[in-house]
N, C-alpha and C positions, 0 to 999 in steps of 0.2 A: 503494500500500499504506500502511496505517496508519488512524488514526481520530482524531477530535477529542480534545483533551487531550494530544496528543503529535505527533511528526513524521509528516507524510504525504508519501509519495514519489510523483511522477508521472513516467512514463517511456513512450517510444514510439520505434519504429524509422522512420527516414525513408529514402526512395529514393536520396537523395544528400545532399551537404553543403548544408544549407539553414539559414537563420535560423528559430528557433522561439520561441514565447511560450506560457507557461502562465498562465492567469488564473483566479482563484477569485473568484466573485461571491456576496455574502451575500443573505439573503432580502429585503432592502430594495433590491437592485439595485446596491449599491455595491461597488467593488473591495475585497475583503478582503485579497488577497495577489497578487503577480505575480512571475514569474521568466522569464528569457530567456537565450538562448545561440545558438550556431551549431554544427552538426555533423551526423553521420549518425544520432545518437541524441539525442532530447530527454530530458533527465534533470534533474529539479529537485525539491527537498524543501521543503515548507512546514512551518514550526514552528508548529503549531496548538495549542501548549500553553495559551495564554491565550485561544483563540478561544471566542466565546459559543456556547452550544448552540442550533443552528438548522440549517436546510437550506442547504447551499452548492451552487452549480453551478460545475463546473470545465470548462475548455476548453483543449485543446492545439492551437494553430494554427501553420501554416506556409504561406508563399505558394504558390499553385498546387495545393494539395491540400485534400482534405475535412478539416475539423477533427474531432478526437475530443472528446467531451463526456461528462459524467456528473454524478452528485450525491453529496454527502457529508452526513451528519447526518440528523436527523429533520425531518419536514415541519412540525411545530408543537411548538416547545419549551414546556415548562411555564412558566406565568407565575409569577414569583417576584421578590422584592427580595432580592438576595444581597450579601454582604460589605459591609453597611451600617456605616460607620465615621465618626468625626469626628476632627479634629485637636486638639480641646480639649473638656474637659467643664466649663470655667469661663471665662466671659467677664467682663471688668472694664472696662466702657466709661468713658472719662474722658480724662485728659491724655496717657496713653501708649497710642498706637494699636496697639502690639505685641500686646496682649491683648484687643482689641475684637472680633476676628473669628475664625471657624473655617471650615474647609472640610469639607463632608459628601460622602462618596463612597458609591457603591452600584454594583451590576452588575445589568443586565437580561438574562436569557437569551433573551428574545424582545421584539419591539417592543411598546410600550405608551404610553398617556398617563399621565403622572406628575403628581400635584398634591402640592405641599409647602406645609404650613401651619405657622404659628407659634402654639403653644398654651400657655396658662398652666396653673398647677397645678390649677385647677378644671375643666380641660377646655374652656375658652372659647377659640375661635379668635380670636386678635388680628389676624392678617393672613394673606392668602394670598401666599406667596412667588412661585409660578408654577404654571401648569397647562399643560403642553406635551407633544406627542408626542415620544417619544425612541426612538431605534434601539436595537437589542439591543447590549450591550457595557458597558463601563465608563463611568460618568457621575459628574460632580462639580459642586458649586455652593458658593458662599460665602455665609455669613450673618454680618452685622455687627450687634452690639448697639448701640443708641443711648444716648447719655448721658441720664440721667434716668429710664431704665427701672427700674421697681421691682425691688428685690432679691428673689430667690427661685428657685424651681425652675421650669423651662420644658421644652418638648418640641417638636422639629420632627417633624411627622407626615407620612409619605410614603404616598401611595395610588397604586397602579399598576393601570390598567384596560386590558385588551386589546380587540381588535375584537370578540370574542365576548361581551363584557360581563363577563368574569370579573375579580375584584378581589382584590388582596392589599395588605396594610399593613405598615409598619415604623415604628419611632419612634426618635428620637435624644434622649435626655434630657441636659440640661445645666443649669448654674446661671449666673445673672447676679448679680453682686455687685460693687459698686465701692468696697467698704470699703477695700481696699488698691490703691493706683494708683502709677504712675510709679516703679516699682522701678528703681534705678540701681545697677550693680555698681561696685565700687571699682577703682582702679588695679590692674592685675594683678600688679605687683611692688612690694613695699614693704620698708622696713627697720625694725627695731624702734626705731631711733634717730630715725625720722621723728616730727614733732610730732603728726600726726593718726592715724598708724597706717593700717589698712585700714578703710574706712568704706562702708556701704551706706546709701542714702537711699530714702525712699518717702514717700507721703502717706496719711494716714488720713482718711476722710471721715465716719466715725461711730464711736461707742462704744456698748456696751462690747466689748472684745476681750481675749483672752488670748493670750499669745505666748511663744515661746522662741527665743532667739538663742544659737546654739552654734557652736563651732569644731570641726570634724571632721578627723582626720588619716587620709588614705587610705594604703594600701588598708584596706578594712573601713569601720567606722563608729564608731571610737573617739572619744568626745567628750573633747577635752583642755582645753577652756575654755568658760566660761559668762560672757561679758562682761556687766557690770552695764549697766543702762540706766535712764533717768529714767522717771517715771510717764507713762503714755500719755495723749495729748491729741489732739484733732482738728487736722489740719494737717501740715506737713512734719516728718519724723522722720529722725534720723541715728543709726545704731548703729555703733560702732567697736571694733576689736580692735587693741590696741597690741603684740601679739606675746608677751604673757605667758600662761603656763599658770595653771590654777587654784591651784597650790601656790605661785605668785609667781615662779617661775623663768622665764627666757627660753625660748621655744620654739626648738628647733633649726631651722636653715634647711631649707626644704623647701616642698612644696605642701600647702595646706590648703583646706578647703571651709568657707565661712561659710554657715550655714543658718538661715533665718528661717522659723518656723512660726507662723502667726497664724490664730486661729479666732474667728469671730463666730457669730451665731445661725443662719447659712445654710450656711456651708461652712468649709473650712480651706484657707488659702493657704500654699503651700510655695514658697519662693524660695531659690535657692542661687547662690553666686558662688565661683569658684575663684581663690585668690591664692597668690602665692609669696612666702614670707618670705626675704629675703636681707639679712643684716646683716654680710656680709663684704665689706670694701673690695676693689676689683679689684687683683690683684697686678701690679706693674710690675717688669720686669727691665730694668736699663739695659745696653744692648749697647755704647753709646758716649756718655759725657757730652759729649764735645767735638763730635761730629757730630750729637748729639741723636737718636740712634737707640734705639728702645725696643721691648720686647715686652710686650703686655698680654694677660692670661689670659682675658679675657671682653669682650663688646661694651661699649663705653664712649665717652664724649665726652672727647676729650683737649684740654686748654687749656694752651698754652705762654704764660707770663707773662714778658715781658722789659721791665723798668721799668714804664711805664704802658701798654704795648702788649700786647694779648692776640691769640694766634693759636689758632684752634679747628679741630680735625679730628674726624670721627666714624668710629669703628671699628665696623663692623657685625658683626664676628666676631673671635674671638680671633686675634691675629696681630702682625705687626711693622710699624712705620711710623717715618718720619723727618720732622723738620721741617727745611726747607731755607731758610736766610736768607742774604742777600748778605753780611752781615757777622756773624761768629760773636760771639755775646754773651759778655760776661765773666761774667755770672751769669743764672740764670733759675730759675723754678718750673714744674713740670709737674703738672697736676691731672688725675686720671683719675676720672670720675664714671660710675657704672653706672646701670642703669635704676631701681634702688631708691633712688638718691640717695646711696649710699655713695661716699666720696671718698678716694683715695690721693694723696699728694703726694711729688714727688721735687724736691730742691733741689740746685742746683749753683752754685759760684762759684769762679773761678780764684784762685789765690794771688798 
């Protein structure tokens, strides 16, 4: 019971308790689904929600008995290129491989020979990526832009042809542009007291460009700062935010988004990085000066300084810890440094 696009239940009564198997074969002769069990009733459901539209043959088999068989679906599915998508619409080949490639996905409701070509803005075929027979179902392939490829608009053209000679086409438009490359996010946590603040870095390979560097406070899209930057030039670039708002006051501790929007003659690059501003030193509660037992309110690196000797412990979460030394020191300093570099100090000396 059921049909393609939803669950399909197969059931049959057996003469005695026997092992049974339900097998579903697609139009290309491959096993599309299979279930098995033991009992006096064969009962199994195939989730055919994502099954391609085509004819399937099913069989319920058990040892020593004649198999039951039948078909599901239509004998000849319509030829089409469905669900054509790509993971990116902008490739930037260069020093950072993360944005050099994209994956193109599509679905065939029936078997076909698929040809994929790389086409420029004038419709000229630059290369054939592949020309291969494909089975019905979901398909995917990767395309990588090469360094030195001229910036501009391009298309991957897909052509599917079935055994009857019918042809359908689909296209995936995208842009190749290496103007901005090697974008690097800052350290995720920083303090307004740090020397460099939170910085993003990248490289510009050509001019002119126009850009906006903004600090956004979630939730929503409130712009709280527009950090200044030097004039643009070809080569490495660094943009920094020191934790100040546009009115000159220090931003409250919390999570922010650094947003870079850069536009050239071909496209607009949008790069973001999430940072946490933390300018509050970790709180230390002294449980015992003598036995050196402390509670720290957040993850931190604890350094106990006794004379010229330093002992270091890492606290991965807020909690309590102790330093155990063979001889109790007459005096010491305890430094707690959090991920943003904020430092709290506890000092102790016996009288």
